[in-house]
C-alpha positions in Angstrom: -0.1 0.0 0.0 1.7 3.2 -1.2 1.6 6.3 1.2 0.2 9.6 0.3 2.5 12.5 0.5 1.3 13.5 3.8 1.3 10.1 5.0 4.9 9.5 3.9 6.1 12.6 5.6 4.6 11.4 9.0 5.9 7.9 8.3 9.5 9.4 7.8 9.4 11.5 10.9 8.0 8.7 13.1 10.4 6.0 11.8 13.6 8.1 11.6 14.7 7.0 14.9 14.5 3.4 13.9 15.7 3.7 10.4 18.9 5.5 11.5 19.7 3.0 14.2 22.6 0.8 13.5 21.1 -2.3 15.1 17.8 -1.8 13.3 20.0 -1.3 10.0 21.4 -4.8 10.9 18.2 -6.4 9.9 19.1 -5.8 6.2 21.4 -8.7 6.7 18.6 -11.3 7.4 16.1 -12.6 4.9 12.5 -12.6 6.0 10.3 -13.9 3.0 11.6 -14.6 -0.3 14.3 -12.1 -1.1 13.0 -9.3 1.2 15.3 -8.4 4.2 13.8 -8.3 7.6 14.4 -4.6 7.5 12.2 -4.0 4.3 9.6 -6.2 5.8 9.4 -4.0 9.0 9.3 -1.0 6.9 6.6 -2.2 4.6 4.6 -3.4 7.7 5.0 -0.1 9.4 3.9 2.0 6.4 1.0 -0.3 5.8 -0.1 0.0 9.4 0.1 3.8 9.1 -2.0 3.8 6.0 -4.5 1.4 7.3 -4.9 3.4 10.6 -5.4 6.7 8.4 -7.5 5.4 5.7 -9.9 3.3 7.9 -9.9 5.8 10.7 -8.9 3.3 13.2 -7.6 5.7 15.8 -4.4 3.9 16.9 -1.6 6.1 18.2 0.6 6.7 15.2 4.0 6.9 17.4 3.1 3.6 19.1 2.0 1.8 15.9 5.0 2.8 13.8 7.5 2.2 16.6 6.2 -1.4 17.3 5.7 -2.1 13.7 9.2 -1.3 12.7 10.5 -3.5 15.6 7.8 -6.4 15.3 10.8 -8.7 13.8 13.6 -7.3 15.6 14.9 -10.7 16.7 18.4 -10.4 14.9 19.2 -13.8 13.7 18.8 -15.6 10.4 16.2 -18.2 11.0 16.9 -19.8 7.7 20.2 -21.2 9.0 20.2 -24.9 9.9 19.8 -24.8 13.6 17.4 -27.3 15.7 15.7 -24.2 17.5 15.0 -22.4 14.4 12.0 -24.7 13.6 10.2 -23.0 16.4 11.0 -19.5 15.0 7.4 -18.9 14.3 6.4 -19.4 18.0 9.3 -17.7 19.6 10.6 -14.6 17.5 8.0 -12.3 18.5 9.1 -12.5 22.1 12.6 -12.1 21.2 11.8 -9.2 19.1 9.9 -7.5 22.0 12.8 -8.3 24.4 15.3 -6.8 22.1 13.2 -3.7 21.4 12.8 -3.1 25.1 16.6 -3.7 26.1 18.2 -2.2 23.1 15.9 0.7 22.2 13.9 1.2 25.4 10.6 0.6 23.7 7.5 0.9 26.0 5.4 -1.9 27.3 2.3 -1.1 25.0 4.5 -1.3 22.0 6.4 -4.7 23.3 2.8 -6.2 23.9 1.9 -5.4 20.4 5.1 -6.9 19.0 4.5 -10.0 21.2 1.1 -10.6 19.8 1.9 -10.2 16.0 2.0 -13.8 15.4 -1.4 -14.6 16.5 -3.2 -17.0 15.9 -0.2 -19.1 15.6 0.9 -18.0 19.2 -2.8 -18.7 20.1 -2.2 -17.4 23.7 -0.8 -14.1 22.4 -4.1 -12.4 21.4 -3.8 -8.8 20.2 -5.2 -6.7 23.0 -5.1 -3.1 21.4 -5.9 -1.4 18.1 -2.1 -1.1 17.6 -1.5 -4.7 18.1 -4.4 -5.8 15.6 -3.3 -3.3 13.1 0.2 -4.7 13.1 -0.9 -8.3 13.1 -3.0 -7.7 10.0 -0.5 -5.6 8.2 2.3 -8.2 8.9 0.3 -11.1 7.3 -0.8 -9.0 4.3 2.9 -7.9 3.7 4.2 -11.5 4.3 1.7 -13.0 1.7 2.6 -10.3 -0.6 6.4 -10.9 -0.3 6.1 -14.6 -0.4 4.3 -14.6 -3.6 6.1 -11.7 -4.9 2.9 -9.7 -5.8 4.3 -6.3 -5.0 6.7 -4.5 -7.3 10.1 -3.4 -6.2 9.0 -0.1 -5.0 5.5 -1.0 -3.9 4.5 -1.5 -0.4 2.1 -4.4 0.7 -1.5 -4.4 1.1 
């Protein structure tokens, strides 16, 4: 989902802290879906979240939404590498991302709870409990499908 000019300006201001962070930048070294890096996936999810929130008048706090979306996959490892514990990646990475977001970037509890629930319903006990969490959960799935099936063009965002 492409952002309108005013949405892009708001996104740039809200995401700058994360986009310029070296540890967040390191997500470019990890593949998420297909040939999409974890960094690019998180940017797509965050932009999609902002667009959905705006266009559907969902009323989520934009700062919390973009912050949590930018860090929802902040787990900092390559889950494609051969390791026994990687087979559980889908169940555990949301918690790892939330811990990293809190410890490395001092993200708040509300945003960390949204990060931890983005894999619902796979993580059946981590039900999204806020507008922010529901929007991220939905946007993440839309972007993942788009990336896996390469339906988005190189400069398109998902949705």
